C-alpha positions in Angstrom: 93.1 134.1 104.8 91.0 131.8 106.9 88.0 132.8 104.8 89.8 131.8 101.6 90.9 128.5 103.1 87.3 127.6 104.2 86.0 128.8 100.9 88.5 126.7 99.0 87.5 123.6 101.1 83.8 124.2 100.7 84.2 124.8 96.9 86.1 121.6 96.4 83.8 119.7 98.8 80.7 121.0 97.1 81.8 120.3 93.5 83.4 116.9 94.3 80.2 115.9 96.2 78.2 116.4 93.0 80.0 113.3 91.6 78.6 111.2 94.5 75.2 112.4 95.4 72.0 114.0 94.1 71.8 116.4 97.0 74.5 118.2 99.0 73.4 119.6 102.4 75.2 122.7 103.7 74.4 124.7 106.8 73.3 128.4 106.5 76.8 129.8 107.2 78.3 127.6 104.4 75.5 128.6 102.0 76.3 132.3 102.7 80.0 131.8 102.1 79.4 130.0 98.9 76.7 132.5 97.7 79.1 135.4 98.2 82.1 133.9 96.5 81.2 132.0 93.3 83.9 134.0 91.3 86.5 133.5 94.0 86.1 129.8 93.9 87.1 129.7 90.3 90.2 131.9 91.0 91.3 129.9 94.1 90.6 126.3 93.2 93.0 124.6 90.8 90.4 123.5 88.2 92.7 120.8 86.7 93.1 119.2 90.1 89.3 119.4 90.7 88.6 117.8 87.3 91.1 115.1 88.0 89.6 114.5 91.4 86.0 114.3 90.0 87.2 112.0 87.2 89.0 109.8 89.6 85.8 109.5 91.7 83.6 108.7 88.7 86.0 106.2 87.1 87.6 104.5 90.1 86.2 103.2 93.4 86.6 105.3 96.6 90.2 105.3 97.9 91.6 104.4 94.4 93.7 106.8 92.3 93.1 107.3 88.6 96.0 107.4 86.1 96.0 106.8 82.3 92.9 104.6 82.1 93.7 102.6 85.2 92.8 102.7 88.9 95.4 102.2 91.6 95.1 101.3 95.3 98.1 101.3 97.7 97.9 98.9 100.6 100.4 99.3 103.4 99.5 95.9 105.0 102.4 93.5 104.3 101.5 90.2 102.6 103.4 87.6 100.7 103.1 87.8 96.9 100.3 85.2 96.5 98.2 86.7 99.3 98.7 90.2 97.9 97.6 89.0 94.4 94.6 87.2 95.8 93.6 90.4 97.7 93.8 92.4 94.5 91.8 89.7 92.6 89.1 89.9 95.2 88.6 93.5 94.2 88.7 92.8 90.4 92.3 93.9 90.1 95.9 92.5 90.0 99.3 93.4 91.3 100.7 96.1 88.9 102.2 95.4 85.6 104.6 98.1 84.2 104.9 98.9 80.5 106.8 102.2 80.5 109.1 104.5 82.5 106.2 106.9 83.0 104.0 104.1 84.5 106.9 103.0 86.7 107.5 106.6 88.0 103.8 106.9 88.7 104.0 103.8 90.9 107.0 105.1 92.7 105.2 108.4 93.3 102.1 106.6 94.6 104.2 104.6 97.1 106.1 107.8 98.2 102.7 109.5 98.8 101.7 106.8 101.3 105.1 105.7 102.5 107.7 108.5 102.6 110.4 105.9 103.5 109.7 104.2 100.1 109.8 100.7 101.4 109.8 97.7 98.9 106.4 97.1 97.2 105.3 94.1 95.2 104.9 94.1 91.5 102.8 91.5 89.6 105.9 90.0 87.9 107.1 86.4 88.5 109.0 83.6 86.9 108.1 80.8 89.3 106.6 78.7 86.5 109.8 78.6 84.4 113.1 80.2 85.3 113.9 83.3 83.2 110.4 83.4 81.7 108.7 86.4 83.3 104.9 86.8 83.5 102.7 89.7 84.6 99.9 88.4 86.8 97.4 90.4 84.7 98.5 88.4 81.6 100.0 91.4 79.7 103.3 91.2 77.8 106.5 91.9 79.6 107.8 94.8 77.5 109.5 97.0 80.1 111.8 96.3 83.1 113.9 98.4 85.5 116.1 96.0 87.4 118.7 97.0 90.0 122.2 96.2 88.8 123.0 92.5 89.2 119.3 91.6 89.1 117.5 89.3 88.5 119.8 86.8 90.1 117.5 83.9 91.2 119.4 83.7 94.5 117.6 81.4 97.0 114.9 80.6 94.4 113.8 84.2 94.1 111.0 84.2 91.5 108.7 87.1 92.6 109.5 90.8 92.1 109.3 94.0 94.2 110.6 97.5 93.6 112.1 100.2 95.8 114.9 97.7 96.8 118.3 98.8 98.1 119.9 102.1 97.3 119.0 102.0 93.6 115.3 101.7 94.5 114.5 99.6 91.4 113.4 96.0 90.8 114.7 93.0 92.6 113.7 89.3 92.5 112.9 88.0 95.9 111.3 84.8 97.5 107.5 85.0 97.2 106.9 84.1 100.8 108.4 87.4 102.0 105.9 90.1 103.0 105.7 93.6 101.5 103.1 96.3 100.9 101.5 96.3 97.5 99.4 98.1 94.9 96.3 96.8 93.2 95.5 97.9 89.7 92.4 97.6 87.5 91.0 99.1 84.4 89.2 102.4 85.0 85.4 102.1 85.1 85.5 98.5 86.5 83.8 98.3 89.8 
């Protein structure tokens, strides 16, 4: 069993490394394991996951996650909305815009992966410019929402939006000076 675990790791490491370098250096013991087990690698490594991992590494920067033509980076450091957006812009990205239930569920899964408590996380949605006129920070059209019941309510001049709020874990308008974790999103292939 230990042999298969090491073999699985080496196979994934070796194949994924091909996406990053012209040359992969292995010690003699690793070469022997790989040399004896070419056919076992194909049986034990989930090829779809490996392809997705290699695709993610070639289309997205390191530490970013690929999904549906875009690259996503979760940041646990809490910032106010403007600081989070500026942080994203410094990497050629924006806070996330959401255009479907599938995209929203992907964001929720991404947060859950890094934060099992599913704490509130900024979205790129705001209406600070004009009440009840919502804008995505990336300039795309607002064509999907998932508000908690009773939201948005503009209480205390709330004009920025986060998700994973309260028991419903959906969208809530909140004052922009509050600090939350965030996700940056950019088009795949953009470095």
